[in-house]
PQR file with spaces between the fields and no chain letter, atoms N, CA, C, O and H, PARSE charges and radii, in Angstrom:
ATOM       1  N    MET     1      13.369  -16.173   15.630 -0.4000 1.5000
ATOM       2  CA   MET     1      13.927  -14.990   16.249 -0.0000 2.0000
ATOM       3  C    MET     1      15.275  -14.675   15.617  0.5500 1.7000
ATOM       4  O    MET     1      16.149  -15.535   15.502 -0.5500 1.4000
ATOM       5  N    ILE     2      15.417  -13.432   15.215 -0.4000 1.5000
ATOM       6  CA   ILE     2      16.708  -12.964   14.722 -0.0000 2.0000
ATOM       7  C    ILE     2      17.570  -12.548   15.908  0.5500 1.7000
ATOM       8  O    ILE     2      18.751  -12.886   15.976 -0.5500 1.4000
ATOM       9  H    ILE     2      14.708  -12.733   15.308  0.4000 1.0000
ATOM      10  N    SER     3      16.973  -11.814   16.837 -0.4000 1.5000
ATOM      11  CA   SER     3      17.634  -11.419   18.077 -0.0000 2.0000
ATOM      12  C    SER     3      16.573  -11.449   19.168  0.5500 1.7000
ATOM      13  O    SER     3      15.479  -11.967   18.947 -0.5500 1.4000
ATOM      14  H    SER     3      16.013  -11.539   16.781  0.4000 1.0000
ATOM      15  N    SER     4      16.875  -10.908   20.334 -0.4000 1.5000
ATOM      16  CA   SER     4      15.906  -10.969   21.432 -0.0000 2.0000
ATOM      17  C    SER     4      14.664  -10.116   21.169  0.5500 1.7000
ATOM      18  O    SER     4      13.612  -10.386   21.748 -0.5500 1.4000
ATOM      19  H    SER     4      17.764  -10.488   20.514  0.4000 1.0000
ATOM      20  N    ASN     5      14.756   -9.087   20.308 -0.4000 1.5000
ATOM      21  CA   ASN     5      13.609   -8.214   20.034 -0.0000 2.0000
ATOM      22  C    ASN     5      13.058   -8.351   18.613  0.5500 1.7000
ATOM      23  O    ASN     5      11.927   -7.934   18.364 -0.5500 1.4000
ATOM      24  H    ASN     5      15.611   -8.867   19.838  0.4000 1.0000
ATOM      25  N    TRP     6      13.797   -8.905   17.700 -0.4000 1.5000
ATOM      26  CA   TRP     6      13.389   -8.967   16.306 -0.0000 2.0000
ATOM      27  C    TRP     6      13.052  -10.401   15.886  0.5500 1.7000
ATOM      28  O    TRP     6      13.718  -11.353   16.291 -0.5500 1.4000
ATOM      29  H    TRP     6      14.716   -9.243   17.902  0.4000 1.0000
ATOM      30  N    SER     7      12.015  -10.533   15.073 -0.4000 1.5000
ATOM      31  CA   SER     7      11.673  -11.825   14.487 -0.0000 2.0000
ATOM      32  C    SER     7      11.105  -11.591   13.091  0.5500 1.7000
ATOM      33  O    SER     7      10.637  -10.499   12.772 -0.5500 1.4000
ATOM      34  H    SER     7      11.474   -9.759   14.743  0.4000 1.0000
ATOM      35  N    ILE     8      11.155  -12.629   12.269 -0.4000 1.5000
ATOM      36  CA   ILE     8      10.580  -12.566   10.931 -0.0000 2.0000
ATOM      37  C    ILE     8       9.583  -13.708   10.785  0.5500 1.7000
ATOM      38  O    ILE     8       9.662  -14.717   11.485 -0.5500 1.4000
ATOM      39  H    ILE     8      11.536  -13.517   12.528  0.4000 1.0000
ATOM      40  N    LYS     9       8.643  -13.527    9.858 -0.4000 1.5000
ATOM      41  CA   LYS     9       7.658  -14.575    9.623 -0.0000 2.0000
ATOM      42  C    LYS     9       7.325  -14.621    8.143  0.5500 1.7000
ATOM      43  O    LYS     9       7.476  -13.628    7.431 -0.5500 1.4000
ATOM      44  H    LYS     9       8.579  -12.707    9.289  0.4000 1.0000
ATOM      45  N    GLY    10       6.877  -15.768    7.690 -0.4000 1.5000
ATOM      46  CA   GLY    10       6.477  -15.948    6.306 -0.0000 2.0000
ATOM      47  C    GLY    10       5.269  -16.863    6.235  0.5500 1.7000
ATOM      48  O    GLY    10       5.099  -17.753    7.068 -0.5500 1.4000
ATOM      49  H    GLY    10       6.754  -16.574    8.268  0.4000 1.0000
ATOM      50  N    GLU    11       4.431  -16.636    5.229 -0.4000 1.5000
ATOM      51  CA   GLU    11       3.219  -17.436    5.066 -0.0000 2.0000
ATOM      52  C    GLU    11       2.939  -17.575    3.580  0.5500 1.7000
ATOM      53  O    GLU    11       3.059  -16.607    2.829 -0.5500 1.4000
ATOM      54  H    GLU    11       4.570  -15.913    4.552  0.4000 1.0000
ATOM      55  N    TYR    12       2.567  -18.772    3.155 -0.4000 1.5000
ATOM      56  CA   TYR    12       2.192  -19.041    1.771 -0.0000 2.0000
ATOM      57  C    TYR    12       0.797  -19.631    1.758  0.5500 1.7000
ATOM      58  O    TYR    12       0.512  -20.577    2.492 -0.5500 1.4000
ATOM      59  H    TYR    12       2.470  -19.558    3.765  0.4000 1.0000
ATOM      60  N    LEU    13      -0.080  -19.075    0.923 -0.4000 1.5000
ATOM      61  CA   LEU    13      -1.444  -19.568    0.801 -0.0000 2.0000
ATOM      62  C    LEU    13      -1.751  -19.865   -0.665  0.5500 1.7000
ATOM      63  O    LEU    13      -1.408  -19.080   -1.549 -0.5500 1.4000
ATOM      64  H    LEU    13       0.151  -18.306    0.327  0.4000 1.0000
ATOM      65  N    PHE    14      -2.389  -20.988   -0.913 -0.4000 1.5000
ATOM      66  CA   PHE    14      -2.899  -21.313   -2.242 -0.0000 2.0000
ATOM      67  C    PHE    14      -4.406  -21.390   -2.130  0.5500 1.7000
ATOM      68  O    PHE    14      -4.931  -22.154   -1.320 -0.5500 1.4000
ATOM      69  H    PHE    14      -2.667  -21.625   -0.194  0.4000 1.0000
ATOM      70  N    VAL    15      -5.109  -20.605   -2.937 -0.4000 1.5000
ATOM      71  CA   VAL    15      -6.572  -20.555   -2.901 -0.0000 2.0000
ATOM      72  C    VAL    15      -7.094  -21.100   -4.224  0.5500 1.7000
ATOM      73  O    VAL    15      -6.730  -20.614   -5.295 -0.5500 1.4000
ATOM      74  H    VAL    15      -4.683  -19.985   -3.594  0.4000 1.0000
ATOM      75  N    ASP    16      -7.948  -22.113   -4.138 -0.4000 1.5000
ATOM      76  CA   ASP    16      -8.547  -22.696   -5.335 -0.0000 2.0000
ATOM      77  C    ASP    16     -10.063  -22.689   -5.154  0.5500 1.7000
ATOM      78  O    ASP    16     -10.593  -23.415   -4.314 -0.5500 1.4000
ATOM      79  H    ASP    16      -8.243  -22.508   -3.268  0.4000 1.0000
ATOM      80  N    LEU    17     -10.758  -21.871   -5.940 -0.4000 1.5000
ATOM      81  CA   LEU    17     -12.208  -21.754   -5.844 -0.0000 2.0000
ATOM      82  C    LEU    17     -12.922  -22.475   -6.984  0.5500 1.7000
ATOM      83  O    LEU    17     -14.092  -22.213   -7.259 -0.5500 1.4000
ATOM      84  H    LEU    17     -10.328  -21.280   -6.622  0.4000 1.0000
ATOM      85  N    GLY    18     -12.219  -23.370   -7.634 -0.4000 1.5000
ATOM      86  CA   GLY    18     -12.840  -24.154   -8.695 -0.0000 2.0000
ATOM      87  C    GLY    18     -12.767  -23.466  -10.041  0.5500 1.7000
ATOM      88  O    GLY    18     -11.936  -22.583  -10.258 -0.5500 1.4000
ATOM      89  H    GLY    18     -11.268  -23.584   -7.410  0.4000 1.0000
ATOM      90  N    ASN    19     -13.648  -23.878  -10.946 -0.4000 1.5000
ATOM      91  CA   ASN    19     -13.682  -23.286  -12.279 -0.0000 2.0000
ATOM      92  C    ASN    19     -15.117  -23.218  -12.760  0.5500 1.7000
ATOM      93  O    ASN    19     -16.018  -23.795  -12.152 -0.5500 1.4000
ATOM      94  H    ASN    19     -14.323  -24.595  -10.770  0.4000 1.0000
ATOM      95  N    SER    20     -15.320  -22.510  -13.853 -0.4000 1.5000
ATOM      96  CA   SER    20     -16.652  -22.419  -14.460 -0.0000 2.0000
ATOM      97  C    SER    20     -16.498  -22.281  -15.962  0.5500 1.7000
ATOM      98  O    SER    20     -15.440  -21.900  -16.464 -0.5500 1.4000
ATOM      99  H    SER    20     -14.589  -22.041  -14.348  0.4000 1.0000
ATOM     100  N    GLU    21     -17.568  -22.597  -16.668 -0.4000 1.5000
ATOM     101  CA   GLU    21     -17.589  -22.435  -18.112 -0.0000 2.0000
ATOM     102  C    GLU    21     -18.680  -21.433  -18.466  0.5500 1.7000
ATOM     103  O    GLU    21     -19.826  -21.564  -18.036 -0.5500 1.4000
ATOM     104  H    GLU    21     -18.427  -22.907  -16.260  0.4000 1.0000
ATOM     105  N    ASN    22     -18.308  -20.438  -19.250 -0.4000 1.5000
ATOM     106  CA   ASN    22     -19.255  -19.416  -19.677 -0.0000 2.0000
ATOM     107  C    ASN    22     -19.665  -19.688  -21.115  0.5500 1.7000
ATOM     108  O    ASN    22     -18.826  -19.942  -21.979 -0.5500 1.4000
ATOM     109  H    ASN    22     -17.377  -20.332  -19.599  0.4000 1.0000
ATOM     110  N    TYR    23     -20.963  -19.630  -21.356 -0.4000 1.5000
ATOM     111  CA   TYR    23     -21.498  -19.906  -22.688 -0.0000 2.0000
ATOM     112  C    TYR    23     -22.119  -18.662  -23.312  0.5500 1.7000
ATOM     113  O    TYR    23     -23.096  -18.766  -24.054 -0.5500 1.4000
ATOM     114  H    TYR    23     -21.644  -19.423  -20.654  0.4000 1.0000
ATOM     115  N    LYS    24     -21.570  -17.495  -23.022 -0.4000 1.5000
ATOM     116  CA   LYS    24     -22.138  -16.273  -23.587 -0.0000 2.0000
ATOM     117  C    LYS    24     -21.827  -16.146  -25.079  0.5500 1.7000
ATOM     118  O    LYS    24     -22.536  -15.452  -25.809 -0.5500 1.4000
ATOM     119  H    LYS    24     -20.776  -17.411  -22.419  0.4000 1.0000
ATOM     120  N    VAL    25     -20.797  -16.798  -25.514 -0.4000 1.5000
ATOM     121  CA   VAL    25     -20.457  -16.850  -26.937 -0.0000 2.0000
ATOM     122  C    VAL    25     -20.689  -18.267  -27.425  0.5500 1.7000
ATOM     123  O    VAL    25     -20.945  -19.166  -26.623 -0.5500 1.4000
ATOM     124  H    VAL    25     -20.221  -17.362  -24.921  0.4000 1.0000
ATOM     125  N    ALA    26     -20.604  -18.471  -28.692 -0.4000 1.5000
ATOM     126  CA   ALA    26     -20.853  -19.812  -29.239 -0.0000 2.0000
ATOM     127  C    ALA    26     -19.832  -20.830  -28.759  0.5500 1.7000
ATOM     128  O    ALA    26     -20.138  -22.019  -28.670 -0.5500 1.4000
ATOM     129  H    ALA    26     -20.395  -17.741  -29.343  0.4000 1.0000
ATOM     130  N    ILE    27     -18.611  -20.374  -28.446 -0.4000 1.5000
ATOM     131  CA   ILE    27     -17.554  -21.263  -27.964 -0.0000 2.0000
ATOM     132  C    ILE    27     -17.477  -21.148  -26.441  0.5500 1.7000
ATOM     133  O    ILE    27     -17.342  -20.039  -25.925 -0.5500 1.4000
ATOM     134  H    ILE    27     -18.362  -19.408  -28.519  0.4000 1.0000
ATOM     135  N    PRO    28     -17.558  -22.260  -25.706 -0.5600 1.5000
ATOM     136  CA   PRO    28     -17.457  -22.169  -24.232  0.2800 2.0000
ATOM     137  C    PRO    28     -16.083  -21.682  -23.791  0.5500 1.7000
ATOM     138  O    PRO    28     -15.061  -22.083  -24.348 -0.5500 1.4000
ATOM     139  N    VAL    29     -16.071  -20.824  -22.792 -0.4000 1.5000
ATOM     140  CA   VAL    29     -14.829  -20.265  -22.258 -0.0000 2.0000
ATOM     141  C    VAL    29     -14.666  -20.778  -20.835  0.5500 1.7000
ATOM     142  O    VAL    29     -15.527  -20.535  -19.989 -0.5500 1.4000
ATOM     143  H    VAL    29     -16.901  -20.498  -22.339  0.4000 1.0000
ATOM     144  N    LYS    30     -13.575  -21.484  -20.561 -0.4000 1.5000
ATOM     145  CA   LYS    30     -13.311  -22.035  -19.231 -0.0000 2.0000
ATOM     146  C    LYS    30     -12.505  -21.026  -18.416  0.5500 1.7000
ATOM     147  O    LYS    30     -11.497  -20.502  -18.891 -0.5500 1.4000
ATOM     148  H    LYS    30     -12.876  -21.681  -21.248  0.4000 1.0000
ATOM     149  N    VAL    31     -12.952  -20.754  -17.185 -0.4000 1.5000
ATOM     150  CA   VAL    31     -12.287  -19.804  -16.308 -0.0000 2.0000
ATOM     151  C    VAL    31     -11.914  -20.519  -15.012  0.5500 1.7000
ATOM     152  O    VAL    31     -12.772  -21.131  -14.377 -0.5500 1.4000
ATOM     153  H    VAL    31     -13.771  -21.180  -16.799  0.4000 1.0000
ATOM     154  N    ASP    32     -10.638  -20.448  -14.611 -0.4000 1.5000
ATOM     155  CA   ASP    32     -10.175  -21.017  -13.346 -0.0000 2.0000
ATOM     156  C    ASP    32     -10.046  -19.911  -12.314  0.5500 1.7000
ATOM     157  O    ASP    32      -9.551  -18.825  -12.614 -0.5500 1.4000
ATOM     158  H    ASP    32      -9.940  -19.950  -15.126  0.4000 1.0000
ATOM     159  N    TYR    33     -10.491  -20.190  -11.103 -0.4000 1.5000
ATOM     160  CA   TYR    33     -10.411  -19.233  -10.017 -0.0000 2.0000
ATOM     161  C    TYR    33      -9.425  -19.745   -8.978  0.5500 1.7000
ATOM     162  O    TYR    33      -9.812  -20.437   -8.037 -0.5500 1.4000
ATOM     163  H    TYR    33     -10.893  -21.072  -10.859  0.4000 1.0000
ATOM     164  N    HIS    34      -8.155  -19.408   -9.146 -0.4000 1.5000
ATOM     165  CA   HIS    34      -7.152  -19.771   -8.147 -0.0000 2.0000
ATOM     166  C    HIS    34      -6.088  -18.686   -8.096  0.5500 1.7000
ATOM     167  O    HIS    34      -5.875  -17.954   -9.062 -0.5500 1.4000
ATOM     168  H    HIS    34      -7.841  -18.845   -9.910  0.4000 1.0000
ATOM     169  N    THR    35      -5.423  -18.597   -6.947 -0.4000 1.5000
ATOM     170  CA   THR    35      -4.387  -17.588   -6.758 -0.0000 2.0000
ATOM     171  C    THR    35      -3.360  -18.088   -5.753  0.5500 1.7000
ATOM     172  O    THR    35      -3.629  -19.014   -4.988 -0.5500 1.4000
ATOM     173  H    THR    35      -5.596  -19.192   -6.162  0.4000 1.0000
ATOM     174  N    ASN    36      -2.201  -17.481   -5.757 -0.4000 1.5000
ATOM     175  CA   ASN    36      -1.133  -17.744   -4.803 -0.0000 2.0000
ATOM     176  C    ASN    36      -0.876  -16.460   -4.023  0.5500 1.7000
ATOM     177  O    ASN    36      -0.778  -15.383   -4.611 -0.5500 1.4000
ATOM     178  H    ASN    36      -1.983  -16.728   -6.378  0.4000 1.0000
ATOM     179  N    ILE    37      -0.766  -16.569   -2.707 -0.4000 1.5000
ATOM     180  CA   ILE    37      -0.549  -15.406   -1.845 -0.0000 2.0000
ATOM     181  C    ILE    37       0.696  -15.664   -1.002  0.5500 1.7000
ATOM     182  O    ILE    37       0.798  -16.704   -0.351 -0.5500 1.4000
ATOM     183  H    ILE    37      -0.846  -17.444   -2.229  0.4000 1.0000
ATOM     184  N    LEU    38       1.632  -14.737   -1.008 -0.4000 1.5000
ATOM     185  CA   LEU    38       2.845  -14.833   -0.212 -0.0000 2.0000
ATOM     186  C    LEU    38       2.904  -13.617    0.700  0.5500 1.7000
ATOM     187  O    LEU    38       2.844  -12.481    0.230 -0.5500 1.4000
ATOM     188  H    LEU    38       1.550  -13.892   -1.536  0.4000 1.0000
ATOM     189  N    ARG    39       3.022  -13.854    2.005 -0.4000 1.5000
ATOM     190  CA   ARG    39       3.099  -12.778    2.987 -0.0000 2.0000
ATOM     191  C    ARG    39       4.395  -12.902    3.779  0.5500 1.7000
ATOM     192  O    ARG    39       4.764  -13.986    4.229 -0.5500 1.4000
ATOM     193  H    ARG    39       3.071  -14.777    2.387  0.4000 1.0000
ATOM     194  N    LEU    40       5.069  -11.784    3.938 -0.4000 1.5000
ATOM     195  CA   LEU    40       6.288  -11.730    4.735 -0.0000 2.0000
ATOM     196  C    LEU    40       6.120  -10.630    5.776  0.5500 1.7000
ATOM     197  O    LEU    40       5.464   -9.621    5.518 -0.5500 1.4000
ATOM     198  H    LEU    40       4.769  -10.903    3.572  0.4000 1.0000
ATOM     199  N    GLY    41       6.713  -10.825    6.954 -0.4000 1.5000
ATOM     200  CA   GLY    41       6.591   -9.811    7.992 -0.0000 2.0000
ATOM     201  C    GLY    41       7.814   -9.768    8.892  0.5500 1.7000
ATOM     202  O    GLY    41       8.526  -10.757    9.062 -0.5500 1.4000
ATOM     203  H    GLY    41       7.246  -11.644    7.163  0.4000 1.0000
ATOM     204  N    VAL    42       8.032   -8.603    9.457 -0.4000 1.5000
ATOM     205  CA   VAL    42       9.104   -8.378   10.434 -0.0000 2.0000
ATOM     206  C    VAL    42       8.441   -7.815   11.685  0.5500 1.7000
ATOM     207  O    VAL    42       7.638   -6.885   11.600 -0.5500 1.4000
ATOM     208  H    VAL    42       7.453   -7.799    9.318  0.4000 1.0000
ATOM     209  N    ASN    43       8.770   -8.372   12.837 -0.4000 1.5000
ATOM     210  CA   ASN    43       8.194   -7.939   14.103 -0.0000 2.0000
ATOM     211  C    ASN    43       9.287   -7.411   15.037  0.5500 1.7000
ATOM     212  O    ASN    43      10.402   -7.932   15.078 -0.5500 1.4000
ATOM     213  H    ASN    43       9.422   -9.128   12.906  0.4000 1.0000
ATOM     214  N    TYR    44       8.937   -6.374   15.774 -0.4000 1.5000
ATOM     215  CA   TYR    44       9.820   -5.864   16.821 -0.0000 2.0000
ATOM     216  C    TYR    44       9.073   -5.901   18.127  0.5500 1.7000
ATOM     217  O    TYR    44       7.990   -5.326   18.233 -0.5500 1.4000
ATOM     218  H    TYR    44       8.031   -5.951   15.740  0.4000 1.0000
ATOM     219  N    ARG    45       9.617   -6.558   19.118 -0.4000 1.5000
ATOM     220  CA   ARG    45       9.004   -6.668   20.449 -0.0000 2.0000
ATOM     221  C    ARG    45       9.613   -5.623   21.380  0.5500 1.7000
ATOM     222  O    ARG    45      10.830   -5.560   21.554 -0.5500 1.4000
ATOM     223  H    ARG    45      10.497   -7.026   19.032  0.4000 1.0000
ATOM     224  N    PHE    46       8.738   -4.800   21.977 -0.4000 1.5000
ATOM     225  CA   PHE    46       9.187   -3.744   22.892 -0.0000 2.0000
ATOM     226  C    PHE    46       9.526   -4.301   24.263  0.5500 1.7000
ATOM     227  O    PHE    46       9.921   -3.549   25.155 -0.5500 1.4000
ATOM     228  H    PHE    46       7.750   -4.851   21.835  0.4000 1.0000
């Protein structure tokens, strides 16, 4: 709480969905499926 009516929040998420190798070309291509998500919010209570 910042004051009686205001508050802030934060959230961090790491998503890892693994990896895969594609063989559509003669050389295998490795692809990683992961991301970072950062969420921030401000709330006002009436």
